[in-house]
SETOR-184556 format. One record per atom (N, C-alpha, C, O): residue number from 1; residue in three letters; atom name; y, z, x. Coordinates in steps of 0.02 Angstrom, whole numbers. Atoms other than C-alpha are relative to their C-alpha. Example, Ala and Ser with C-alpha at 12.3 -4.5 7.8 and 13.67 -1.06 7.14 Angstrom:
@pos=1; code=ALA; site=N; Y=-59; Z=0; X=45
@pos=1; code=ALA; site=CA; Y=-225; Z=390; X=615
@pos=1; code=ALA; site=C; Y=60; Z=0; X=45
@pos=1; code=ALA; site=O; Y=59; Z=33; X=97
@pos=2; code=SER; site=N; Y=-59; Z=-3; X=-42
@pos=2; code=SER; site=CA; Y=-53; Z=357; X=684
@pos=2; code=SER; site=C; Y=55; Z=37; X=-39
@pos=2; code=SER; site=O; Y=110; Z=45; X=-14
***
This chain:
@pos=1; code=UNK; site=N; Y=36; Z=58; X=13
@pos=1; code=UNK; site=CA; Y=60; Z=-321; X=93
@pos=1; code=UNK; site=C; Y=-59; Z=14; X=55
@pos=1; code=UNK; site=O; Y=-54; Z=40; X=111
@pos=2; code=UNK; site=N; Y=73; Z=-5; X=-48
@pos=2; code=UNK; site=CA; Y=-119; Z=-323; X=170
@pos=2; code=UNK; site=C; Y=-21; Z=-74; X=2
@pos=2; code=UNK; site=O; Y=-38; Z=-102; X=-51
@pos=3; code=UNK; site=N; Y=32; Z=64; X=-6
@pos=3; code=UNK; site=CA; Y=-172; Z=-492; X=233
@pos=3; code=UNK; site=C; Y=-71; Z=12; X=26
@pos=3; code=UNK; site=O; Y=-95; Z=68; X=29
@pos=4; code=UNK; site=N; Y=75; Z=-5; X=4
@pos=4; code=UNK; site=CA; Y=-351; Z=-531; X=275
@pos=4; code=UNK; site=C; Y=-21; Z=49; X=53
@pos=4; code=UNK; site=O; Y=-72; Z=82; X=43
@pos=5; code=UNK; site=N; Y=8; Z=-38; X=-46
@pos=5; code=UNK; site=CA; Y=-350; Z=-436; X=427
@pos=5; code=UNK; site=C; Y=-35; Z=72; X=-12
@pos=5; code=UNK; site=O; Y=-84; Z=97; X=16
@pos=6; code=UNK; site=N; Y=18; Z=-64; X=24
@pos=6; code=UNK; site=CA; Y=-350; Z=-270; X=329
@pos=6; code=UNK; site=C; Y=-67; Z=4; X=-52
@pos=6; code=UNK; site=O; Y=-78; Z=55; X=-85
@pos=7; code=UNK; site=N; Y=62; Z=1; X=38
@pos=7; code=UNK; site=CA; Y=-514; Z=-317; X=236
@pos=7; code=UNK; site=C; Y=-58; Z=-9; X=51
@pos=7; code=UNK; site=O; Y=-115; Z=0; X=29
@pos=8; code=UNK; site=N; Y=60; Z=-13; X=-46
@pos=8; code=UNK; site=CA; Y=-625; Z=-326; X=387
@pos=8; code=UNK; site=C; Y=-12; Z=75; X=15
@pos=8; code=UNK; site=O; Y=32; Z=116; X=6
@pos=9; code=UNK; site=N; Y=15; Z=-66; X=-16
@pos=9; code=UNK; site=CA; Y=-722; Z=-169; X=445
@pos=9; code=UNK; site=C; Y=54; Z=33; X=37
@pos=9; code=UNK; site=O; Y=77; Z=88; X=22
@pos=10; code=UNK; site=N; Y=-43; Z=-35; X=-59
@pos=10; code=UNK; site=CA; Y=-604; Z=-144; X=595
@pos=10; code=UNK; site=C; Y=70; Z=1; X=-37
@pos=10; code=UNK; site=O; Y=108; Z=48; X=-26
@pos=11; code=UNK; site=N; Y=-71; Z=-21; X=36
@pos=11; code=UNK; site=CA; Y=-448; Z=-163; X=487
@pos=11; code=UNK; site=C; Y=0; Z=54; X=-49
@pos=11; code=UNK; site=O; Y=48; Z=91; X=-57
@pos=12; code=UNK; site=N; Y=4; Z=-70; X=46
@pos=12; code=UNK; site=CA; Y=-508; Z=-35; X=358
@pos=12; code=UNK; site=C; Y=-15; Z=62; X=50
@pos=12; code=UNK; site=O; Y=-3; Z=120; X=33
@pos=13; code=UNK; site=N; Y=11; Z=-62; X=-28
@pos=13; code=UNK; site=CA; Y=-555; Z=76; X=488
@pos=13; code=UNK; site=C; Y=67; Z=16; X=29
@pos=13; code=UNK; site=O; Y=80; Z=77; X=28
@pos=14; code=UNK; site=N; Y=-66; Z=-9; X=-25
@pos=14; code=UNK; site=CA; Y=-377; Z=64; X=568
@pos=14; code=UNK; site=C; Y=33; Z=26; X=-55
@pos=14; code=UNK; site=O; Y=65; Z=77; X=-45
@pos=15; code=UNK; site=N; Y=-43; Z=-26; X=63
@pos=15; code=UNK; site=CA; Y=-301; Z=91; X=390
@pos=15; code=UNK; site=C; Y=-18; Z=80; X=-10
@pos=15; code=UNK; site=O; Y=20; Z=128; X=-20
@pos=16; code=UNK; site=N; Y=34; Z=-75; X=12
@pos=16; code=UNK; site=CA; Y=-420; Z=242; X=375
@pos=16; code=UNK; site=C; Y=39; Z=37; X=45
@pos=16; code=UNK; site=O; Y=61; Z=90; X=23
@pos=17; code=UNK; site=N; Y=-26; Z=-54; X=-61
@pos=17; code=UNK; site=CA; Y=-343; Z=321; X=529
@pos=17; code=UNK; site=C; Y=83; Z=-10; X=-12
@pos=17; code=UNK; site=O; Y=112; Z=43; X=-4
@pos=18; code=UNK; site=N; Y=-56; Z=1; X=-1
@pos=18; code=UNK; site=CA; Y=-161; Z=258; X=502
@pos=18; code=UNK; site=C; Y=26; Z=26; X=-69
@pos=18; code=UNK; site=O; Y=75; Z=64; X=-69
@pos=19; code=UNK; site=N; Y=-31; Z=-26; X=54
@pos=19; code=UNK; site=CA; Y=-134; Z=292; X=320
@pos=19; code=UNK; site=C; Y=16; Z=89; X=0
@pos=19; code=UNK; site=O; Y=73; Z=111; X=-7
@pos=20; code=UNK; site=N; Y=-17; Z=-67; X=-7
@pos=20; code=UNK; site=CA; Y=-155; Z=485; X=336
@pos=20; code=UNK; site=C; Y=63; Z=21; X=44
@pos=20; code=UNK; site=O; Y=107; Z=60; X=26
@pos=21; code=UNK; site=N; Y=-47; Z=-5; X=-46
@pos=21; code=UNK; site=CA; Y=-50; Z=477; X=487
@pos=21; code=UNK; site=C; Y=83; Z=-22; X=-29
@pos=21; code=UNK; site=O; Y=134; Z=4; X=-5
@pos=22; code=UNK; site=N; Y=-58; Z=25; X=29
@pos=22; code=UNK; site=CA; Y=93; Z=390; X=387
@pos=22; code=UNK; site=C; Y=14; Z=55; X=-71
@pos=22; code=UNK; site=O; Y=72; Z=71; X=-84
@pos=23; code=UNK; site=N; Y=-7; Z=-41; X=51
@pos=23; code=UNK; site=CA; Y=67; Z=506; X=232
@pos=23; code=UNK; site=C; Y=31; Z=69; X=30
@pos=23; code=UNK; site=O; Y=75; Z=99; X=-1
@pos=24; code=UNK; site=N; Y=-14; Z=-49; X=-42
@pos=24; code=UNK; site=CA; Y=86; Z=649; X=367
@pos=24; code=UNK; site=C; Y=75; Z=3; X=7
@pos=24; code=UNK; site=O; Y=101; Z=59; X=1
@pos=25; code=UNK; site=N; Y=-81; Z=16; X=-1
@pos=25; code=UNK; site=CA; Y=278; Z=588; X=388
@pos=25; code=UNK; site=C; Y=21; Z=4; X=-51
@pos=25; code=UNK; site=O; Y=83; Z=4; X=-53
@pos=26; code=UNK; site=N; Y=-38; Z=-14; X=66
@pos=26; code=UNK; site=CA; Y=304; Z=610; X=210
@pos=26; code=UNK; site=C; Y=17; Z=-71; X=-31
@pos=26; code=UNK; site=O; Y=63; Z=-74; X=-73
@pos=27; code=UNK; site=N; Y=7; Z=62; X=28
@pos=27; code=UNK; site=CA; Y=276; Z=417; X=170
@pos=27; code=UNK; site=C; Y=-56; Z=-16; X=-36
@pos=27; code=UNK; site=O; Y=-110; Z=3; X=-15
@pos=28; code=UNK; site=N; Y=51; Z=15; X=49
@pos=28; code=UNK; site=CA; Y=174; Z=343; X=16
@pos=28; code=UNK; site=C; Y=-16; Z=-69; X=24
@pos=28; code=UNK; site=O; Y=21; Z=-114; X=41
@pos=29; code=UNK; site=N; Y=38; Z=78; X=-18
@pos=29; code=UNK; site=CA; Y=61; Z=199; X=56
@pos=29; code=UNK; site=C; Y=-25; Z=-29; X=-67
@pos=29; code=UNK; site=O; Y=-64; Z=-4; X=-107
@pos=30; code=UNK; site=N; Y=23; Z=27; X=61
@pos=30; code=UNK; site=CA; Y=38; Z=98; X=-74
@pos=30; code=UNK; site=C; Y=-24; Z=-92; X=13
@pos=30; code=UNK; site=O; Y=18; Z=-137; X=18
@pos=31; code=UNK; site=N; Y=22; Z=64; X=-18
@pos=31; code=UNK; site=CA; Y=-75; Z=-65; X=-40
@pos=31; code=UNK; site=C; Y=-3; Z=-57; X=-43
@pos=31; code=UNK; site=O; Y=-23; Z=-43; X=-100
@pos=32; code=UNK; site=N; Y=2; Z=55; X=33
@pos=32; code=UNK; site=CA; Y=-64; Z=-247; X=-103
@pos=32; code=UNK; site=C; Y=-32; Z=-53; X=39
@pos=32; code=UNK; site=O; Y=-11; Z=-66; X=96
@pos=33; code=UNK; site=N; Y=16; Z=74; X=-31
@pos=33; code=UNK; site=CA; Y=-157; Z=-403; X=-56
@pos=33; code=UNK; site=C; Y=52; Z=-49; X=3
@pos=33; code=UNK; site=O; Y=89; Z=-57; X=-46
@pos=34; code=UNK; site=N; Y=-45; Z=65; X=-2
@pos=34; code=UNK; site=CA; Y=-53; Z=-549; X=-4
@pos=34; code=UNK; site=C; Y=-29; Z=-44; X=-56
@pos=34; code=UNK; site=O; Y=13; Z=-85; X=-73
@pos=35; code=UNK; site=N; Y=10; Z=28; X=52
@pos=35; code=UNK; site=CA; Y=-147; Z=-625; X=-145
@pos=35; code=UNK; site=C; Y=25; Z=15; X=-63
@pos=35; code=UNK; site=O; Y=46; Z=-26; X=-104
@pos=36; code=UNK; site=N; Y=-33; Z=-32; X=62
@pos=36; code=UNK; site=CA; Y=-92; Z=-506; X=-278
@pos=36; code=UNK; site=C; Y=66; Z=-13; X=-6
@pos=36; code=UNK; site=O; Y=86; Z=-41; X=-57
@pos=37; code=UNK; site=N; Y=-79; Z=2; X=-6
@pos=37; code=UNK; site=CA; Y=91; Z=-504; X=-233
@pos=37; code=UNK; site=C; Y=14; Z=-84; X=-10
@pos=37; code=UNK; site=O; Y=64; Z=-106; X=-39
@pos=38; code=UNK; site=N; Y=-25; Z=82; X=14
@pos=38; code=UNK; site=CA; Y=86; Z=-704; X=-234
@pos=38; code=UNK; site=C; Y=-13; Z=-26; X=-67
@pos=38; code=UNK; site=O; Y=25; Z=-66; X=-95
@pos=39; code=UNK; site=N; Y=11; Z=18; X=75
@pos=39; code=UNK; site=CA; Y=3; Z=-722; X=-403
@pos=39; code=UNK; site=C; Y=24; Z=58; X=-56
@pos=39; code=UNK; site=O; Y=23; Z=42; X=-116
@pos=40; code=UNK; site=N; Y=-31; Z=-33; X=58
@pos=40; code=UNK; site=CA; Y=80; Z=-561; X=-496
@pos=40; code=UNK; site=C; Y=57; Z=47; X=32
@pos=40; code=UNK; site=O; Y=66; Z=105; X=14
@pos=41; code=UNK; site=N; Y=-45; Z=-35; X=-13
@pos=41; code=UNK; site=CA; Y=220; Z=-509; X=-403
@pos=41; code=UNK; site=C; Y=46; Z=47; X=-38
@pos=41; code=UNK; site=O; Y=72; Z=97; X=-13
@pos=42; code=UNK; site=N; Y=-44; Z=-35; X=49
@pos=42; code=UNK; site=CA; Y=315; Z=-443; X=-545
@pos=42; code=UNK; site=C; Y=-41; Z=71; X=-13
@pos=42; code=UNK; site=O; Y=-9; Z=123; X=-17
@pos=43; code=UNK; site=N; Y=41; Z=-46; X=0
@pos=43; code=UNK; site=CA; Y=167; Z=-326; X=-564
@pos=43; code=UNK; site=C; Y=0; Z=51; X=48
@pos=43; code=UNK; site=O; Y=-2; Z=111; X=34
@pos=44; code=UNK; site=N; Y=3; Z=-38; X=-41
@pos=44; code=UNK; site=CA; Y=165; Z=-266; X=-409
@pos=44; code=UNK; site=C; Y=71; Z=42; X=13
@pos=44; code=UNK; site=O; Y=72; Z=96; X=44
@pos=45; code=UNK; site=N; Y=-57; Z=-20; X=-3
@pos=45; code=UNK; site=CA; Y=349; Z=-234; X=-418
@pos=45; code=UNK; site=C; Y=6; Z=75; X=-49
@pos=45; code=UNK; site=O; Y=30; Z=128; X=-29
@pos=46; code=UNK; site=N; Y=7; Z=-57; X=50
@pos=46; code=UNK; site=CA; Y=324; Z=-115; X=-576
@pos=46; code=UNK; site=C; Y=-44; Z=49; X=27
@pos=46; code=UNK; site=O; Y=-30; Z=108; X=15
@pos=47; code=UNK; site=N; Y=42; Z=-59; X=-34
@pos=47; code=UNK; site=CA; Y=177; Z=-24; X=-473
@pos=47; code=UNK; site=C; Y=49; Z=42; X=52
@pos=47; code=UNK; site=O; Y=46; Z=103; X=60
@pos=48; code=UNK; site=N; Y=-35; Z=-34; X=-57
@pos=48; code=UNK; site=CA; Y=307; Z=9; X=-332
@pos=48; code=UNK; site=C; Y=54; Z=50; X=-32
@pos=48; code=UNK; site=O; Y=68; Z=105; X=-9
@pos=49; code=UNK; site=N; Y=-44; Z=-48; X=37
@pos=49; code=UNK; site=CA; Y=438; Z=71; X=-467
@pos=49; code=UNK; site=C; Y=-35; Z=74; X=-22
@pos=49; code=UNK; site=O; Y=-8; Z=128; X=-14
@pos=50; code=UNK; site=N; Y=39; Z=-50; X=15
@pos=50; code=UNK; site=CA; Y=295; Z=183; X=-533
@pos=50; code=UNK; site=C; Y=1; Z=53; X=51
@pos=50; code=UNK; site=O; Y=12; Z=112; X=38
@pos=51; code=UNK; site=N; Y=4; Z=-51; X=-58
@pos=51; code=UNK; site=CA; Y=278; Z=261; X=-360
@pos=51; code=UNK; site=C; Y=63; Z=26; X=17
@pos=51; code=UNK; site=O; Y=64; Z=87; X=29
@pos=52; code=UNK; site=N; Y=-64; Z=-27; X=-14
@pos=52; code=UNK; site=CA; Y=455; Z=284; X=-324
@pos=52; code=UNK; site=C; Y=13; Z=59; X=-60
@pos=52; code=UNK; site=O; Y=36; Z=114; X=-45
@pos=53; code=UNK; site=N; Y=-14; Z=-41; X=58
@pos=53; code=UNK; site=CA; Y=468; Z=369; X=-497
@pos=53; code=UNK; site=C; Y=-42; Z=79; X=26
@pos=53; code=UNK; site=O; Y=-17; Z=135; X=22
@pos=54; code=UNK; site=N; Y=31; Z=-59; X=-4
@pos=54; code=UNK; site=CA; Y=331; Z=490; X=-443
@pos=54; code=UNK; site=C; Y=25; Z=35; X=60
@pos=54; code=UNK; site=O; Y=31; Z=97; X=58
@pos=55; code=UNK; site=N; Y=-30; Z=-27; X=-68
@pos=55; code=UNK; site=CA; Y=399; Z=524; X=-272
@pos=55; code=UNK; site=C; Y=72; Z=37; X=-23
@pos=55; code=UNK; site=O; Y=84; Z=94; X=-3
@pos=56; code=UNK; site=N; Y=-66; Z=-40; X=22
@pos=56; code=UNK; site=CA; Y=578; Z=569; X=-353
@pos=56; code=UNK; site=C; Y=-26; Z=63; X=-37
@pos=56; code=UNK; site=O; Y=4; Z=115; X=-22
@pos=57; code=UNK; site=N; Y=8; Z=-51; X=38
@pos=57; code=UNK; site=CA; Y=486; Z=688; X=-479
@pos=57; code=UNK; site=C; Y=-22; Z=67; X=46
@pos=57; code=UNK; site=O; Y=-8; Z=126; X=34
@pos=58; code=UNK; site=N; Y=34; Z=-44; X=-39
@pos=58; code=UNK; site=CA; Y=396; Z=774; X=-343
@pos=58; code=UNK; site=C; Y=48; Z=64; X=33
@pos=58; code=UNK; site=O; Y=22; Z=107; X=69
***
C-alpha cells in the first residue's frame, strides 16, 4: 500500500529506482493507494490473486 509520500515527485523518483531493484530480486511489485485499499479492499485482494496466478503460471 502506498501512502501520500509515494505520490510526491520525490516518492515517485524513489519508487522508480526501487521497483526495478525489487523486480530484479524476483519480486512482483503491485501498488495500491491507501485510499483504494480502504474503499475497495475486496477488489485489491482480487487483483493480488490475479498477480499470484500469473506468477505461478510463469
